[in-house]
N, C-alpha and C positions, 0 to 999 in steps of 0.2 A: 659088455665092455668093448670087445673088439668091433662090434657093429657100430657103436657110438664113435669110436676113433675113425673108422672108415667113413662114416657119414660126415664127420668134421673135416677129414681130408678131402672128401668130394666137394664139400661146400667151399673149402679154401681154394681148390682148383677152379671151381665155377666162378667164384668171386674174382680170382686173379684173371681169368679169361675175360670176365666182364669189364674189369678195370682196363685191361690191355685194349679191348675193343673201343671203350670210351676214349682212351688216350689217342688211338688212331683216328677216331671220328673227329675229336677236337682238332687234331693236327691237320686233318683233311679239310675241315672247315676253315682253319687258319690259312691253309695253302690257297684256298679260293681267293682270299684277300691278297695273299702274297703273289697271286698270279700277275699282279701289276709289275713285279720285278721280272718275271718271265717275259712280259710284253716289252718292257723298257729295254732290257738287254738283248732280247731277240731282235727287235727292230734296229737297235744300234749296230749290232754285228752284221745283220742282214744288209743294211745300208752301207756299212763300212766295206764289207767284202765285195758286194755287187757293184754299187755305184761309185765308191771312192777308190777301189783297187782294181777290180776286174775290168769294168768298162773303160776306164782311162787307159788301160793297156791295150785296148782294142780300137779306140777312137782317138783321132788326133784332136787335141784340145788346145785352146789358147793358153798363153802363159798366165794371164790373169785368172782364168778358170782353174788352172792347176794349183795356183796359190790358194784359192778358196778351198779346193779339195784337200790340200795338205793341212790347212787349218782345221777343217771339219774332222779329219782323222784324229786330231787331238781333242777338239772341243766335245765331240759326242761321247767318247769314253769318260772324260772328266765329268760331264753332266751326269752320266749314268752312275758314276762313283759317288758324287755328291748326293744325288737323289737316294741311292741305296743307303748311305750313312744316315741321312735324314729319316728315311722310312724305318730303319732298324731301331734308331733311337726312339722314335715315336711308338714303335711296337713294344719296346721294353717295358712300358707302363702297364701292358696287359699281361695276363697269366702266361707263363712259359711252361711248356711240356717237355718231358724227357725226350720224346721223339723229335720235337722241334729243335732242341739243343743238339741232338745227334746229327740231324740234317745240316745244321750250321757247321759242324766239324767236317762233314763230308765235303762241303764246298770250300772251306778253308784249306782242307787237304788238297783239293784240286788245284787251287792257286799255288800252294807250296810245291806240288809236283811239277807244275809247268815251269816254275823258276828253276827247279832242280834239273829238268830236262835241258834247259838252256845252259846251265852250268856244266853239266856232263858233256854236252856237245863242245863247249869251249875247251874243256880239259882234254877231250879225245881228238877232236877235229881242229881245234884252235880257231874255230869260226862257227857261225850259225848257219847250218844248212837248212834253208827255209822249206825246201821240197821234202825234207825229212821231218822238220818241225811241225808242219801243218797236219799231216796225218796222225802224228803222235798226240798232238794237242787235241785233235778231234776224238781220238780213242779215249783219252782221259775225260773229256767232257761227256762222251757217250756213257762212260762208266758212272760218272756222278749223276747223270740224268736217270739212268736205269736203276741205280740204287735208290734214288729219291722216289721213283715210281713204285719200286718194290716194297719199300718200307711203308709207304702210304696206301699200297694196294690200288694204285691208279694205273689202269691198263693203258690209258692214253699216253701218259708220261713214259711208261715202260716201252711202248711202241716207238715213241719219239727217240728214246735213247738207243734202241736197236737200229733204227734207221740211220741215226747219226753215226753209229759204229760201222754200218755197211758202207756209208758214204766215205768214211775214213779209209776203209780198205780200197774202195774205188779210186780215191784221190791218190793213193800211193802208185797207181799205174800211169798218172799223168804229170805233166809239167806244172810248175807253180801257178801259172795263169789259170789253168783249168781247175786246179785245186781251190782257188779262191771262189770260183763259181759254185763248186760242190759244197764248200764251206758255207756259203750264203744260203744255199738250199737247205742244208742241215739245220742251220739256226732257225730258219723260217718254219720248218716242219716240227722241230723238237721244242721250240720256245714260243714263237709267235702264235701258232695255232692253238696249242694247249693253254697258253697264257690267256688268250682272249676267251676261250671256252670256260676256263676256270673262273676268270674274273666276272664273266656274265652270270655265274651261278652264286656269286658272293652274297653274304647277308648285307642287305642295303640299309638296315636299320641303324 
């Protein structure tokens, strides 16, 4: 009788582990398609920080060109937001996994945390200290990326998150202008590169 119970418990554990592995694999396969979001947001913030913020602070540009740059600073994130909403609504028709839903909460929490950081700064400093804001935001993003990679067992994403975190620490030693450059590098390494590699492996059927 005891042997039967032990065998049943062993089978239950084995089946549970099998289900967990299958859930992780399904989520990993889905992430390969979701790599398009890594690509979109990675390029948006890379371009934003490097070409629309860092370089204009180093190069003297005409008034007309600066007006275009200011417009692009708004247009690109709005485009990314619209595309993300469209993509999420489109993906809702497909099967949802527990892990996928968990990851969604990770990124929603990231956005909420960034809002709270600004509110806390306003309460304590009565202004937004951008030299403090950028490294903190980078740490929060690094955390979200690392957690995403850890849940899905993707070393490439984990590595991207760790590099993002190290660049956040490095950014805290520099003035805002250099922070923008480091931020651009971080987005390229943690989002653009993994995004393209994941999307290239997607199921094209």
